[in-house]
C-alpha positions as CSV (number, residue, x, y, z in Angstrom):
1,X,91.6,86.9,-13.2
2,X,91.2,86.8,-9.4
3,X,90.9,83.6,-8.2
4,X,87.3,82.4,-6.6
5,X,86.7,81.5,-3.2
6,X,84.8,78.0,-2.9
7,X,81.4,79.9,-1.8
8,X,81.6,82.3,-5.0
9,X,81.6,79.3,-7.2
10,X,78.8,77.3,-5.4
11,X,77.0,80.4,-5.8
12,X,78.1,80.6,-9.4
13,X,76.9,76.8,-9.9
14,X,73.9,76.9,-7.6
15,X,72.3,80.1,-9.4
16,X,72.7,78.8,-12.8
17,X,70.9,75.1,-12.2
18,X,69.1,74.2,-15.4
19,X,65.8,72.2,-14.7
20,X,64.0,70.9,-17.7
21,X,60.3,72.0,-18.0
22,X,59.8,67.9,-17.5
23,X,61.5,67.5,-14.6
24,X,59.7,70.8,-13.0
25,X,56.2,69.5,-14.2
26,X,56.8,66.1,-12.5
27,X,58.1,67.7,-9.5
28,X,55.2,69.6,-9.0
29,X,52.9,67.0,-9.8
30,X,54.2,64.6,-7.0
31,X,54.1,67.4,-4.5
32,X,50.6,68.1,-5.2
33,X,50.1,64.2,-5.1
34,X,51.5,64.0,-2.0
35,X,49.9,66.9,-0.3
36,X,46.5,65.9,-1.3
37,X,46.0,62.4,-1.2
38,X,45.8,62.1,2.5
39,X,43.5,64.8,3.1
40,X,41.3,63.5,0.5
41,X,41.5,60.0,1.8
42,X,40.7,61.6,5.3
43,X,37.5,63.3,4.2
44,X,36.3,60.2,2.4
45,X,36.6,58.6,6.1
46,X,35.2,61.1,7.6
47,X,32.0,60.7,4.9
48,X,31.5,57.0,5.8
49,X,31.4,58.0,9.5
50,X,35.2,57.9,11.1
51,X,34.7,61.3,12.7
52,X,37.9,62.9,13.8
53,X,38.5,63.7,17.2
54,X,41.2,66.7,16.1
55,X,39.0,69.6,15.2
56,X,36.8,69.6,18.4
57,X,40.2,70.3,20.1
58,X,40.8,73.7,18.2
59,X,37.0,74.3,18.3
60,X,37.0,74.1,22.3
61,X,39.9,76.4,22.5
62,X,38.0,79.8,22.3
63,X,36.0,78.7,25.2
64,X,39.1,77.5,27.0
65,X,40.7,80.6,26.9
66,X,37.7,82.6,27.8
67,X,37.1,80.1,30.9
68,X,40.8,81.0,32.0
69,X,40.6,84.8,32.0
70,X,37.1,84.4,33.6
71,X,38.2,82.0,36.4
72,X,41.5,84.0,36.9
73,X,39.8,87.2,37.5
74,X,36.9,85.7,39.7
75,X,39.7,84.3,41.8
76,X,41.4,87.5,43.0
77,X,44.9,86.5,42.5
78,X,47.3,89.1,43.3
79,X,49.7,88.4,41.0
80,X,47.4,88.3,37.9
81,X,48.8,90.5,35.2
82,X,48.4,90.9,31.6
83,X,51.5,89.0,30.9
84,X,50.7,86.1,32.6
85,X,47.0,86.0,31.2
86,X,48.9,86.0,27.8
87,X,51.5,83.2,28.6
88,X,49.3,80.7,29.9
89,X,46.7,81.9,26.9
90,X,49.5,81.1,24.4
91,X,50.4,77.5,26.5
92,X,46.8,76.5,26.3
93,X,46.8,77.3,22.2
94,X,50.2,75.5,21.8
95,X,48.9,72.6,23.6
96,X,45.7,72.5,21.5
97,X,47.9,72.9,18.2
98,X,49.5,70.2,19.2
99,X,46.9,67.8,20.1
100,X,45.2,68.8,17.0
101,X,48.2,67.4,15.0
102,X,48.4,64.5,17.2
103,X,45.0,63.5,16.5
104,X,45.0,64.1,12.9
105,X,48.0,62.0,12.6
106,X,46.4,59.1,15.0
107,X,43.0,59.2,13.1
108,X,44.6,59.2,9.3
109,X,44.0,56.0,7.5
110,X,46.9,57.1,5.4
111,X,49.2,57.5,8.5
112,X,47.6,54.1,10.0
113,X,48.7,52.5,6.7
114,X,52.0,53.6,6.3
115,X,53.2,54.2,9.5
116,X,54.4,50.3,10.4
117,X,56.3,50.0,7.2
118,X,58.1,53.2,7.5
119,X,59.1,52.6,11.0
120,X,60.2,49.5,10.3
121,X,62.3,50.5,7.5
122,X,63.6,53.2,10.1
123,X,64.5,50.8,12.9
124,X,65.2,47.7,10.7
125,X,67.8,49.2,8.4
126,X,68.5,52.5,9.8
127,X,68.5,51.7,13.7
128,X,66.8,54.7,14.1
129,X,63.9,54.6,16.7
130,X,60.8,57.2,17.2
131,X,59.7,60.1,19.8
132,X,59.3,57.3,22.5
133,X,62.1,54.9,22.2
134,X,65.9,55.1,21.5
135,X,67.7,52.0,20.0
136,X,70.8,51.0,21.5
137,X,73.4,48.3,20.6
138,X,73.3,45.1,20.3
139,X,69.5,45.1,19.8
140,X,68.7,46.6,23.0
141,X,65.8,49.3,23.0
142,X,65.5,52.1,25.7
143,X,62.3,54.2,26.7
144,X,63.1,57.8,26.2
145,X,61.8,59.2,29.3
146,X,64.5,56.5,31.3
147,X,67.2,57.9,29.2
148,X,65.8,62.0,29.5
149,X,66.1,61.2,33.4
150,X,69.8,60.2,32.9
151,X,71.3,62.6,30.7
152,X,69.1,65.7,31.3
153,X,69.0,68.5,33.5
154,X,68.9,67.8,37.2
155,X,65.2,67.1,38.8
156,X,66.0,69.6,41.9
157,X,67.3,72.3,39.5
158,X,65.2,75.5,40.3
159,X,65.1,76.4,36.5
160,X,64.3,72.9,35.6
161,X,61.7,72.8,38.3
162,X,59.8,76.0,37.2
163,X,59.9,74.9,33.6
164,X,57.7,71.8,34.7
165,X,55.1,73.7,36.7
166,X,54.5,76.5,33.7
167,X,54.6,73.7,31.1
168,X,51.2,72.4,31.6
169,X,48.2,73.7,30.3
170,X,46.2,73.3,33.5
171,X,47.2,76.6,35.3
172,X,44.8,75.7,38.5
173,X,46.6,72.0,39.0
174,X,50.0,72.7,38.3
175,X,52.1,69.9,38.9
176,X,54.6,69.9,41.9
177,X,57.8,68.8,40.5
178,X,59.9,68.6,43.6
179,X,59.6,65.1,45.1
180,X,60.8,65.8,48.8
181,X,57.9,67.8,50.1
182,X,55.4,64.8,49.3
183,X,57.6,62.3,50.4
184,X,58.6,63.7,54.1
185,X,55.2,64.5,54.4
186,X,53.9,61.1,53.6
187,X,56.7,59.8,56.5
188,X,55.3,61.8,59.0
189,X,51.3,61.1,58.2
190,X,52.6,57.3,58.4
191,X,54.9,58.3,61.6
192,X,51.9,59.6,63.4
193,X,49.9,56.2,63.1
194,X,53.1,54.2,64.5
195,X,54.1,52.8,60.6
196,X,57.4,52.9,59.0
197,X,57.9,54.4,55.5
198,X,60.5,52.7,53.3
199,X,61.0,54.4,50.0
200,X,62.5,52.2,47.0
201,X,63.4,54.5,43.8
202,X,64.0,51.5,41.0
203,X,66.6,52.4,39.0
204,X,65.5,52.5,34.9
205,X,67.6,50.7,32.3
206,X,70.0,53.4,31.1
207,X,71.1,54.1,34.7
208,X,72.0,50.2,34.7
209,X,73.4,49.7,31.5
210,X,74.7,52.8,29.9
211,X,77.0,50.5,28.0
212,X,74.0,49.3,25.8
213,X,73.4,52.7,25.1
214,X,76.4,54.9,24.6
215,X,78.9,52.1,24.3
216,X,81.9,50.5,26.2
217,X,83.5,53.9,27.1
218,X,80.3,55.1,29.1
219,X,80.8,55.5,32.7
220,X,80.2,52.7,35.1
221,X,76.7,51.7,36.5
222,X,74.8,53.2,37.9
223,X,74.5,56.5,35.9
224,X,71.8,58.7,37.7
225,X,70.8,62.1,37.4
226,X,72.7,64.8,38.6
227,X,70.3,65.5,41.3
228,X,69.9,62.2,42.6
229,X,72.7,62.6,45.2
230,X,71.4,65.6,47.0
231,X,68.1,64.2,47.2
232,X,69.1,61.0,48.7
233,X,70.7,63.2,51.4
234,X,67.8,65.5,52.0
235,X,65.4,62.7,52.7
236,X,68.1,60.8,55.0
237,X,68.4,64.3,56.8
238,X,64.5,64.0,57.3
239,X,64.8,60.6,58.7
240,X,63.4,58.9,55.3
241,X,64.3,55.6,54.8
242,X,65.3,55.1,51.5
243,X,66.9,51.6,49.8
244,X,69.0,52.6,47.0
245,X,68.9,49.7,44.8
246,X,70.8,51.1,42.2
247,X,73.9,51.0,44.4
248,X,73.5,47.5,45.4
249,X,72.6,46.0,42.2
250,X,75.1,47.8,40.3
251,X,77.9,45.3,42.6
252,X,76.7,42.9,39.7
253,X,77.8,42.6,36.4
254,X,75.1,40.5,35.0
255,X,72.6,42.1,32.5
256,X,69.8,43.1,34.9
257,X,67.2,44.1,32.5
258,X,65.5,43.2,29.6
259,X,66.8,43.9,26.2
260,X,63.4,44.9,24.4
261,X,61.1,46.2,27.6
262,X,61.6,48.8,30.2
263,X,62.0,46.5,33.4
264,X,64.3,44.3,35.0
265,X,64.8,40.6,34.4
266,X,63.4,38.0,36.7
267,X,67.0,37.2,38.8
268,X,66.9,40.9,39.3
269,X,63.7,40.9,40.8
270,X,64.4,38.1,43.0
271,X,67.7,39.9,44.1
272,X,66.0,43.4,44.9
273,X,63.3,41.6,46.7
274,X,66.3,39.9,48.7
275,X,67.7,43.4,49.7
276,X,64.7,44.9,50.5
277,X,63.8,42.0,52.9
278,X,66.8,42.4,54.7
279,X,66.5,46.7,54.8
280,X,63.1,46.1,56.7
281,X,64.3,43.3,59.0
282,X,67.4,45.9,60.1
283,X,65.5,48.8,60.6
284,X,61.7,47.7,61.3
285,X,60.7,45.7,64.4
286,X,58.1,43.4,63.1
287,X,56.2,40.4,65.1
288,X,56.7,37.1,64.7
289,X,54.0,35.7,61.9
290,X,52.8,32.5,61.3
291,X,54.9,30.7,58.6
292,X,53.1,31.0,55.2
293,X,54.6,28.0,53.2
294,X,55.4,29.8,50.4
295,X,57.7,28.0,47.7
296,X,58.6,28.8,44.3
297,X,58.5,26.9,41.1
298,X,60.0,27.9,37.9
299,X,58.5,28.6,34.3
300,X,60.1,29.8,31.3
301,X,58.2,32.7,29.4
302,X,59.0,34.1,26.2
303,X,58.0,37.5,25.3
304,X,59.0,40.7,23.1
305,X,59.0,43.6,25.4
306,X,57.3,46.9,25.6
307,X,59.8,49.0,24.0
308,X,59.5,47.1,20.9
309,X,55.5,47.5,20.9
310,X,56.3,51.3,21.3
311,X,58.0,51.6,17.8
312,X,54.6,50.7,16.3
313,X,55.7,48.4,13.6
314,X,53.4,45.1,12.4
315,X,56.2,42.6,13.5
316,X,58.3,43.2,16.9
317,X,60.0,40.7,16.3
318,X,62.2,42.8,13.0
319,X,63.3,45.1,15.5
320,X,63.7,43.5,19.0
321,X,64.7,39.7,19.1
322,X,62.4,38.0,21.4
323,X,64.1,36.7,24.7
324,X,63.2,33.5,27.2
325,X,63.7,34.5,31.0
326,X,63.1,31.7,33.5
327,X,60.6,33.1,36.6
328,X,60.2,31.9,39.6
329,X,56.7,31.7,40.5
330,X,55.6,32.1,44.5
331,X,53.3,29.2,45.3
332,X,51.7,28.5,48.8
333,X,51.9,24.8,50.2
334,X,49.1,23.5,48.3
335,X,50.6,25.0,45.0
336,X,48.1,28.0,44.5
337,X,49.6,31.2,43.5
338,X,50.4,33.7,45.8
339,X,47.9,36.4,47.1
340,X,48.1,39.5,48.8
341,X,46.4,39.9,52.2
342,X,44.5,42.7,53.9
343,X,45.4,41.4,57.2
344,X,49.4,41.7,56.8
345,X,51.6,44.1,58.5
346,X,53.4,45.0,55.4
347,X,52.0,47.1,52.6
348,X,53.8,47.9,49.3
349,X,52.5,51.0,47.0
350,X,54.0,49.8,43.6
351,X,54.1,50.7,39.9
352,X,54.9,48.5,36.7
353,X,58.3,47.1,38.2
354,X,56.0,45.5,40.7
355,X,53.7,44.5,38.3
356,X,56.2,42.8,35.7
357,X,56.2,38.7,36.2
358,X,53.0,39.5,38.7
359,X,50.4,40.9,36.2
360,X,50.0,38.0,33.5
361,X,48.5,40.7,30.9
362,X,52.1,42.4,30.5
363,X,53.5,39.1,28.8
364,X,56.0,37.8,31.4
365,X,54.2,35.6,33.6
366,X,52.6,36.0,37.1
367,X,52.9,35.5,40.6
368,X,56.7,36.2,40.3
369,X,57.0,40.2,41.1
370,X,58.8,41.9,43.7
371,X,56.0,41.9,46.1
372,X,55.6,37.9,45.7
373,X,59.2,37.3,46.3
374,X,59.4,39.9,49.2
375,X,56.7,37.8,51.0
376,X,58.8,34.7,50.4
377,X,62.0,36.6,51.6
378,X,60.2,38.0,54.7
379,X,57.8,34.9,54.9
380,X,54.6,36.8,55.9
381,X,51.7,37.8,53.9
382,X,51.9,41.2,51.9
383,X,49.2,43.6,51.3
384,X,49.8,45.6,48.2
385,X,48.2,49.0,45.7
386,X,49.5,48.5,42.3
387,X,49.4,50.7,39.3
388,X,51.9,50.6,36.1
389,X,51.7,54.5,35.8
390,X,52.2,57.5,37.6
391,X,54.1,56.4,40.5
392,X,54.6,59.6,41.9
393,X,50.9,60.0,43.2
394,X,48.8,57.3,41.8
395,X,49.2,54.6,44.5
396,X,49.3,57.4,47.3
397,X,46.0,58.8,45.9
398,X,44.3,55.1,46.2
399,X,45.5,55.0,49.5
400,X,43.6,58.2,50.4
401,X,40.9,57.2,48.5
402,X,40.3,54.0,50.3
403,X,40.9,55.5,54.0
404,X,38.2,58.3,52.7
405,X,35.8,55.5,51.8
406,X,36.2,53.8,54.7
407,X,38.6,51.0,53.9
408,X,41.3,51.6,56.5
409,X,44.3,49.9,54.7
410,X,46.8,51.0,57.0
411,X,44.9,49.1,60.1
412,X,47.8,46.7,61.6
413,X,50.4,47.9,59.4
414,X,54.0,48.2,60.6
415,X,55.6,49.5,57.2
416,X,55.0,50.7,54.0
417,X,56.9,50.5,51.2
418,X,56.7,53.1,48.3
419,X,58.4,51.5,45.2
420,X,58.3,53.6,42.0
421,X,60.7,53.9,38.9
422,X,63.5,56.5,39.3
423,X,62.1,58.4,36.5
424,X,59.3,59.9,38.2
425,X,62.0,61.7,40.3
426,X,62.3,63.9,37.4
427,X,58.8,63.8,35.4
428,X,56.1,62.9,37.9
429,X,53.6,64.9,39.8
430,X,54.4,65.0,43.2
431,X,51.4,66.5,44.8
432,X,51.2,66.7,48.5
433,X,48.1,64.3,49.5
434,X,46.5,64.1,52.9
435,X,45.7,60.9,54.0
436,X,42.2,61.0,56.6
437,X,43.1,60.4,60.2
């Protein structure tokens, strides 16, 4: 008798699997129960007035595709082809289906009731994150876009930029993935007003702490996206002043970032302000300013960070330990918290890395952020425009809006600091913004 292979034996065993009638009926009943209960609960919720926003997404799809075809036909684009219309319509449909699924999941009472407990099991027992958070070592949590920035394709790669341009559903307002034209144009617009630009890409947590994500064998910090060096060199050739904070902060071996938050620790903020202040002093001639009398007062703050909240569990402490940090609040001679000044000759455009320790609603105290400490280091008033999200264009757009409505935020300025999270180099929309003269 010939010797059977392992594959042949497995096929014979699988092909003769015996399932009892009771087991089969139980499996079918359980399947039908799991499939039918969630939609029934959703229907009951809808009957009680809790309408889902999922179905209008699909209902609007035919109109959106029709508008796409009509708009592009009227625009008379030379490159409008049947293939390009099919591709764009397909992107609209895929985006609508994804939004439909997300809306169903978000609005479902069953999902809402089960999600925190299920995520607590995944995160607490299995050390697994979710679509927004990776779990690292020793209780550290990492924002997924931050990790994608480090390990993903180069943000200046031609194929990557083309993919990003074509990935949006809005073909009229395609994102600008290349950050270089926007930054060079911004510099030239400020040059025309006699104002210097200082660009400050703020390193994200995986850049500075790869060992907390990949272990002791990880490359030493900083670990940047593969395009970062080329981007830095290109800007410097164009005369754009860039403070490479990652390289400077990497000289310290201390923990620079919070374990359960996307942002840096308060001592890292103070160090960044010192580096930025020294950078400005050596490159931008500033007039003598009246002494502000700023001083600092310490305060302890305890919180569990934003990445723990992104895990969507009922008890944040179950997936991430709380941290206590000591912030240095910047106050004036009377003890009043630091305030921005429209008359200052330094304007900072910043995102959440500027707001952390400054905006109390973020949970880490107030009056102790990057801009406050920069004012303390320079001993001069500072003006600011800050917004937590979309650091690639949001603050530049707010500056443009202020100028367009007659509020000249650039009057009397000698230097503008543009601070943004380094992840924006890969995921941000670097649209060109024309500042009104």
